[in-house]
N, C-alpha and C positions, 0 to 999 in steps of 0.2 A: 362755265366761266373759268378763266385762268386766275389763279391766286398770285398776286405780285409779291415775290420773295427775292431779295437781293442774292445774286450769285457770289460765290458758289453756294449751292444748297444741296445737302445730302438728304433729299426727300425720301428716298427708299429707307434710309436708316431711321428717320423720324417715324414713318408709318410702321416700320417693323417694331419699334419700341412700343407704339400704341397697341399693335396687334398682340404682342407678347403679354400685355396686361388686359386684353379684351375680356369683357364679361358677356357671356352668352345671353342672347335675347335683347341686349342693349347695344352690343357692338358685334361687327362681323367683318370679314374681309380675308385677304390672302394674297399670295403671289401667283400671277398667271404664268403660263408656259413661256410667254414672250418676255418675262422679267418685269412687267409692270406690277405695281403694288396698289391694292385697293383696300381702303378702310372706310367703313360706313358705320353710322350709329344714330340712335334716337336721342332727342334732346327736348326738354320742356322749355318753351319760350313763352313770351308774354301773352300771345294770342292762341296758344295751343301747342300740341306736340309737333316736332319737326323731325325729318330725317336728312342727315348730311352724308354725302358721298364724296370722298377724296380719292383721287387716282393720280399716281406718279408714273409717268411714262414719257420716254424720249426727252428727259430733262425738263419736263413741264408738270406743274401741279395744277390739276383741274378740280373744280368744286361744282357739285350739283346740290341744290337745296330744294327740298320738298316741304314747304311750310306756308303758313298764312303770309301773303305778300307783305303785310305790315311788319313781319319779323325778318324779312330778308336781310336788311342792312345790319341788324343785330347779329344774325347768324354769320355773316361775312366778317364782322368785327371780331367775333369769338374765334373763328377759324384763324384769322390773322394772329391772334394771341396764342393759339394752340401751336402754330408753326414757327413762332418766334420771328415774325416778319420784320420786326423793327431792329433786328440784330445787324451788326456790321461784321459780316463773316471774314472779309479780307483782313480787317484789322485784328480780329481775334486770332485767326489762324497764324498770321505773321508773328504775333506776340508769343503764342504758345510754342511755335516752331523754333524759337530761339533756344529752347532747352533741347539739346540733342537727344535726351532720353524720351521726349515726347514727340519729337519731330516726325518720327516714322508713323505714328498714329495719325497725326494731322495730315500728313501726305497721303495716307491710305484713305482717309475719309474727310476731304476738305468740305467746309461749310456745314459741319455737324452742328445741329441746333440743340438748345435746351427745350424739350417739349413743354409747352404751356398747358393750359387747361381750358375746357369749355364751360365747366361748372366748378368753381372753387370748393363749394360745400361737398359736392360728390367726391372730388379728389381727396379731401381731408378724410372723409368717412372711409373711402377705400384704402387709404394709407393705414388707418387704424385697424381695419379688418385684416390687413396683411402683415401686421406686426408679428414677428417671430414665427412665421410659417412660410412655406415655400410659395413661389409665385403661382404654381399650379393650384395649390390649396386655396390661395387668396382668390383666384379666379372662380374656383368652385363655390366658395362661400359667397362671393359677390353675386354669382348667378342664382344661388339658392335664395338669398335675401331679396334680390330683385323679383324673383318669381313669387315670393311670399308677400312682399310689401309694395312693390312697384306697381304703378298704374298700367294696366294692359291697354294696348293700342287696338281699337276695334278694326282698323283697316291695316294692321301691321303686315309686313311682308315676311316671307320665310327668313328666319335668323334675326329678325328685328321686330319684336312683338310687344315690347314694353319699355317704360321709362325706368331709369334708376330711381330708387326711393328718395323722396325729398326729406329734408330735416324734420318737417312736421310728421311725416310717416314714421321716421325712426323714433322721434320723441314720444310717440304714442305707444311704443312697444314696451312690454315688461322685459327688462334687460336679462333676466334669468332665462328667458326662452330663446335667446340668441345662440347660434351654434359656435360659441367661442368661450374662453374662460370668463368667469363671472366678472372679474375686475375689468376686463376689456369691454364686456358688454355694458357695464355701468359707464365706462368712459365714453363709449360711442353714443349712448343715449344722452349722457351729460353734455357732450359736445353739440349734439343736435339741439338741446334745450338752450344752450348758450348762443347758438346761431339764431334761434328764434327770438330770444329776448334782448339781443343786441350786446351781450357781454363779450361776444366774439364776432369780429367783423373781418370778413375775408374780402376786402376791397383794396385793389392795388393802389388806390389813391391815398390809403392810410400809410403813415410813416412806417417803414419796415421794422424799426426798432420797437415801436409801439405794438405792431402786429405780433412780433416775436414774443413780447411780454404777455400779450393776451393768450397766445397759444400755450406758453409754458405755465400759465396759471390754470390750465385745464388739467384735471387729473387724468393720467394716462398718456399725456403728451410730453415727451422729453426733447432734448436738443436735436436729435437726428430728425424727428418728425417735424419740428418747428422749422429747421433749416431747409428741409426738403420742400415744405410748403412755400417758404420764401423763394426758393429757387424756381419753382414752377408757377406759382400764382403771381408773384411780384417780379419774376424774371430777374431776381437778384443775381448779378453776374459773377460774384466773387465768393461762392460757397463751395468749399471743399469738404465733402462728407467723410472726414477722416475716420469716424467710428464705423463706417460702412464696411461690412465684411469683404465685399467684392473690391471696393476701392483699396482696402488694405492689401489684399492679395496682389492686385495689379501694380500697386506702388512697389511692392517687394520684387515683382517681376522686372520692373524697370530698373531697379537697383540704384543707380546714381542720380535719379531724378531730383530736381530742386523745386518742390511744390510752392515755396514762397515766391519764386521767380515767376510763377504762373499768374500771380495777382496782377491786374484786377479781373481776370477771366477764369477763375478757378472753377466756376460752375461748368464751363465748357470743357475744362480738363476732366472734371468728374464724369461728364458724358462720354468723353473719349475712353476713359478707363472702363466704364460700363459697357460701351460698345465693343471694345476689344474682347471683353469676357463673353458677351452675347454672340459674337462671331464664332466663338469656339463651342457654343452651346446650341444644341438642336432647338428649334422654335417650338 
C-alpha cells in the first residue's frame, strides 16, 4: 500500500536516517542498485509481533505489513507518525529558505522530515544507550541487548528475528550487568521502571512542557535527551539542539546563519544540519 505523505517528501533521506541507526536483528534494509531504499523492522503490537517493510522508489513510499489483521490500522498509524506525514513541507521549506545560509541545504533536500518513532519507549531507551558513544557503538550495544533480552520471533526471517526489549524486560535486569557505565545502566533501568509505574508518560497527547519536566526528573536524562525526545515523539517543530556536537559544527560551517529566524521550524533546521553532515559521512 502507498503511504500518503504531502509533497515534497525526502523519503530516501528519512529511510537513510533510520538505517544509520538500525539495530541488527530488529531492523534491516539498504539501498538497491536502482537507488530505491528499503527499511524493514519488527514491532510488538497489541495482538502479537509484526514486521513492517517500507520502500522508497520512484517518488513513492510503499508499506507492507505482516501482522495480525486486527493490528493493521495501528501499524499504519504508527508509520504515518514515523514519516512525519502531518507535516506541511512547502510551508517549512519556504520559511527556512528565507535565511540565505540555510537556503542551499533546503534546496538540496526539499521536504526533509523530522523522523518520528514507532515505539516511544524504545526510542528513549536507545537514546540512553547511545549517550556519549559513537553511532556504530550504539548500534552494537543495541543489538547485543536485543539478543540478550528481546523476545525471539519463532518465524523470524533473515535479519529480522527478534523484538527490541520492552520496558518490563529492561526493568527486570540488574543494571550492573549492562554493557555500559554503571550510572547509565542505572538510568536505563530507572527509566524503564518509571515507564511501567506511570511516573513517565511518553504520550504525544500529554502537554510537551509536562512531558519535558517528567523526562528531566529522570536521573541520567538531561536537556539534550529531553528535547530530542520531544522532537521525535511529540514532533515538536521548534527544537534546535544547540548543544549537539554535529549541529554546532554545521552552524559554524554556515557562518552567517540566523537560527532565531528559523523559528518556528528549528527542528527541521536541525535535521538539515544533521543531513548535511551525514551526506559527507559513509553509511
